[in-house]
N, C-alpha and C positions, 0 to 999 in steps of 0.2 A: 864176697859172697854173703849168703844169708847168715846173719848172726843173731837175730832175735829169737826168743823162745816163745812159741805159740802153743797153747793147749790144743791137743789133738781131739777133734770132734768127728766122729764117724759120719761120713756123708753118704754111706751106703743107702740109708733109707730114702734120702733125697733122690739118689740115682734110680732107685727102684720105682719111684713115682713118675719118672720122666717118660713122657710119650704115651701115657695111658689113653686108650680110646681105640685106635686101630692096631696098636702093637700087641703082640702076643708074648713078648719077652725076648730073651737072647738065646742064640743057638750056637754051639760049637760047630764050625764047618768040618771038623775032623771026626768027632765022636757023637754028634747029635745034640739033643736038647739039654740045656743046663737049667736046672730048676730055679735057680736064683740069680739075679744080676750080681756080677762080681764088681767090687769097688774099682778095680783097675782094668776091667773089660777083657780079661783073659780067662781061658778055660783052665780050671784047676788041674786037669789031667794032661791036656795036650800042650798047654802054654801058648796057643795061638789066639789071635784076636777073635772075639765073638761077633756074630752077625745078629742084626736086629731082624726079627720076623714079624710079619703083619697078618691080619685076618684078610686074605685077599678077596674072599667073597664079599665081605662087607665093604672093602675098598672099592671093588668094581661097582657095587650098587650105589655108593656115594658119588663116584665119578659120573655115573650115568644120570643121577638125580640132580647134580649140580653142574650144569653145562660150563665148559671152558669159557664160553663167550661172556659169562657172568663173573669170571674170576679175574683177580688182578694179574697184570703181567709182571710178576716178580717170582722169586724162587718158591714162595708159598703157594703158588698156583697148584702145586702138587702136595698140598698139606696132608692128604690121607697117607701118603707114602713117606712122610717126614715125621719124626717123633716130636710132635708139638701138642702140649696139653691145654693150651689156651690161645686166645687171639694173638697173633704175632705182634711183638713190640719193636723188634729190630729187623733189619734186612728188608724193609719195605720197598727199597729201591735196588735191591740186590737181585741179580738174575735177569732173565730174558735178554741176554746179550745177543748181538747180531750173529747170524749164520749167513755169511756172505759168499757168493760165487767168487772164485779167483781165476778168471779166464786167462789173464796174462801169465800168471805163474803156472797155471795148468798147461798152457801152450808151451811154455819153456820146458816143463818137466815131461810133457807128453801125456797129459791126463785131460780127458774131455769133460769130466764132471767133478771138479775139485771145489771143495768148500772149506772155509775157515770159520771155526767157532771162536769168536773174538772175546775171550775172557779178559783181554787187556782193556776192554770197555766196562768191566765190572765196577759197580759202585759198592763201597766208597773207595777202594784202594787198588783197582786195576789188576786184580788177580782172582782166579777161581777160588782162592782160599776164603774170599768173602762169604761164599755159600756155606762152607764148613763152620766158620766162626759165627755166622748169624744163628745157626742152629744151636751152637753151644752157649752163646750169650743169651739167647731166648730162654734156654733152660735155667741159666744162672739167674736171670731176672724172675722167672717163675718161682724159683726156689728161695728167693730172697738173699742170694749170695751177695756179698759186698766186694769180693775180689776174685780174680781168676788169673791163670798164668798159662804160659806155653814155652816150649823150647822150639826154636825156629832157625832156619837158614836165611830168613828174610821176609817173605811174603806173608806167612802165617802170623808172624809178630806184628807186621803192619796192620793186618786185618783185625787182629785182636785189639790192638791199641785204639784203632779208630772206632770200632763197633762197641767195644766196652765203654769208651768215653761217651758215646751217644746214649748209652743206657745208664750212665751214672755208676758204673762198676769200675773199680780200680784194676788195672792190668799190670802184670809183671812179665817181662820177656827175657829169656836166656838166649843169647846169640853166640855163635862162634866168634872168636876174636877177629876173623878176617871177613866179617859180613860186609856187604856193599855199603859204602858210606851213605848213599841216598836213602837206603832202607833204614839205617840206624837213625838218621835225621828225621825221617818220617815218623817213626815210633816215638821219638823224643818229643816231637811237636804235638803229638796226641796226648801227652802227659803220662805215658807209661813209665814204670820203673824198669830200668834196663840193667842187665848183667851180661858181661862178656866173659865167655869161658875160653880158657887158653888151649884146651884140647880139641880134638876133632869132634865132628857133630855126633858120632855114635856115643862118645863119652858124655857129651852134654845131655843126650837123650837118656842115658842111664842115670845121670844125676837127677833129671826131671822125675823119673820114676821114684827115686828115693825121697825127693822133696814132696811128691804127691802123697806118699804114704805117711810122711812125718807131720805135715801141716794140713790144716783145714782150708787149703787153697787148691781147688781142683785144676789140674792141667788139661787144657783143651785138646791136646794132641789125640788124633784118631786112634792110635794104638792103646791109649789109656781110657778113652771114652768112646766106645763104638757108636753110641747114640749120636754124638756130635758129628761124626764123619758122614752120617747119612745125608747131610746137606749137599754133598757133592753129587748125589744122584740127580738132582734137579737139572744139571747140565745135560744129561742124556735125554731126559723127558722133553726138554726144549728142542733138542736136535730132531727128535722124531716128529714133534708137532711142526717144526719149521720146514721139514721135508714132506709135509702133507701126509704124515703117517706111513712113509716108506722108509724103512731102515736103510742106512747106507750099507754098501758092501764092505767098507773098511773104515775104522776109526783109529787114528794114530795118536797116542797119548804119551807125553813125557813122564818118566817115572823116577821119583826120588824115594820117598817112603812107601810108595805103592798104594796109598789110600785112594787116589782118584781113579786109577785103572780098576781097582777092585770094585769100587762103587758104580762105575760105568757098566761093568759086566753084570753086577747085581741088578741094576736098573733095567738092563736089557731083558733079563729073565722075568723081572716083575712086570714089565710092560706086556710081555707075552702072556703072563699069568692072568692079568686082569683084562685081557682082550683089546688092548690099545692098537696093536698091529703085530704083524709077523716079524720077528727079530732074529730067528735062528740062522739066517744067512749072513748076519753081520759079524765080521771078524775084527777083533780088537788087537792092536799091536803096541808093544812097549818100545819107546825110544829112550835110550840112555846114552850118556857120554862114555866113550870108550875108556876114559881114565878111571871110571867107577861104574861098572855095568854088571852087577851081580845078577839082576833079574833078566836082562837081555841075554847075557851069556848062558844062563841056565835054560832059557827058552830055546835058544839057537842050537844048543847041544843036547837037547832032550834029557837034561838032568832032572831028577825028581826033587832035588833040594839045591838051593843056591849056596855058593861058597862065598864067605866074606871076602871083600876086596881089601887090598892094602890101601891105607889112606893116601890118596893122590889128589893133587889140585887139578881143577878144570875150570874153564871159563863158565861152564854151566854149574855154578856152585850149589844151587838148590837141588841138583840131581845127585850130588856127591854123598850118598848114604851107603856106606860100605856093607851094611847088613840090615836092610830094612825089616822092620818088625812084621810087616805083612807080606814080605817077599815070597815065602813058600806058598802061601794060599793064593797070592796073585799069580804065580806060575800056573797053578791048576786052573784058576779062573780064566786066564787068557787061553789056555789050551782047550777049555770047554767051548770057546768060540772059534777054534781052529786058527787062532792068531799066533804070532811069534814075537820075538824080540830082536831089536837092531841096535848095535852099538856104533856110534858115529864119533869121529875124531873132533877135537876142538876146532880144527881148521874147517871141517865140513859144517860145524855148527855156526861159526862166524860167517861163512859164505851164505848159509841158509838165511841168517838174520838179514844180511844185505839184500838178498833176493826178495825177501818179504817187503822190505822198504822200497826198493827200486821198482818192483813190478806191481805191488798192490798197495803201497802207501801204509804199510803196517809196521809199527815200531815195536818189535818183540825183544824181550830179554833173551839171553842165550839159551836158557833152559826151554823157553817157549818155542824157540826156533828149531829145536831138536827134531820134532816130527817132520819138518820139511826136509831135513837131511836124511831122515830115516826112510821117507817114502821114495827117495831116489834109489836106495838100495832095494827096497821092496819091488820097485819096477824092474830093476836090473835082474833080480833073481826070479821074476815071473810070479811073485806072490800077489802082486797087484797088476791088473791089466788096464790099458789106457781107457777102455770104454766103461769101466766100473765107477761107481759113485764113491768118492773118498772124502772124509772129513778129517782135517787136521786141527787139533785143539791147541790154540795159541793161549797159553795159560797165564801169561803175565806181561806187563809193559816194560819196554826198554828204558823208560825214563828213570826207573829206580835201580838200574844195573849198569850205569855207565862207568867203565873203568878205562883209565888212560892206556893200560897195557894191552887191551883187546879192541878198543875202538880206534879206527884210523882218525887222524886229525882232519877235521872238515876242510874240504878244498874251498878256499875263499880268497877273494881279491882284497888286499888291504892297501890303503893309501889315501891320497887326497880325493876330493870330490871329482876332480878332473880325471884322475886315474881310474876311479870306479866307473865314471861315465864312458871312458874309452873302452874299458874291458866289457862293459855292458853292451856297448854298440857292436863290438866284435862278436859277442855271444849271440845277439839278436840277428846279426847277419848270417851266422852259422845255422840258426834255426829256420831261416826263411827258405 
């Protein structure tokens, strides 16, 4: 673990400067306006993560004055609603991922208007986390920071390693000891300094908070830096634009730390506030693995607060957050949209990932396939109807999550050239 001694330099002043222009500061979603930015992004009174607030009248005027047709097709397309104090230096190829119709999967499930938001196409690391990290690294570059860190189950660490490398900023990543090997290799290849924590993710997250307070190396995690997490909102703005400014009836989102689902709901209300389109009919649903489903269970049982889950393993490791820091606020945010939560089994997640591949040619990691499994239950219970427009967020690529114990061995013919030729001929005859 960390053994060096580093002089503590307060970064609060740097954080206060971040995002000046369209931002009005930070607000506690429980008790109202907080007069000063907090170094760790939490309300002193309530302990919940603070929200970034904007001057929406000024934002609306700027969006109107600067047509979208003149803007780059990346996450900074919506710069007025992202805390960016200068011209973006990173994330210039991040965002504007495909929103594709999924007719074959839709027919299989019984949905007439099903779409996939393919964050597994995100640059540079095939995960929606690229949006969050680009916002944080942009700030680090603006502030002259030389190093940055995170605690991660996999994708956040990959994004930080890659985007920080492109900005010339050194990255450190704390992973749980059972992180997927491809994700560990990816971060190593990007030159990040890696630490493996023997305890569960929630313990590693607590350690990150301690390290953030002790050293002058800011952690990029959304629960510690609310400004950074704002990058996730760009996903929702893209969905609205890609649907010709008609909000979908339903969006299903996998939930681990609850950052993405919170920011999608926040973006829905911001889009309404600045007059982009009507969004009040859009319901947002949380998909979690049944082995670790504090948010989904609280939503499904009308609980006002989530109960921490026991530490359990699941194929969707990046969703296994037993007590997400933004969980209680996420529960309220989802209910504001009249959405709910769905807990799905590992078997259902694995089958959902296979359906995505076989019917739509999409290779998703288990966590990213959870919305497919969840929408089956939403259809069964009548929360979603076949004629409604549904968007499933596919948040990460399967290429970084291959595990021998969860992936079936590929069916393949092995042998000599003659054996392969005979088998191929038989297959071709079967297709005729």
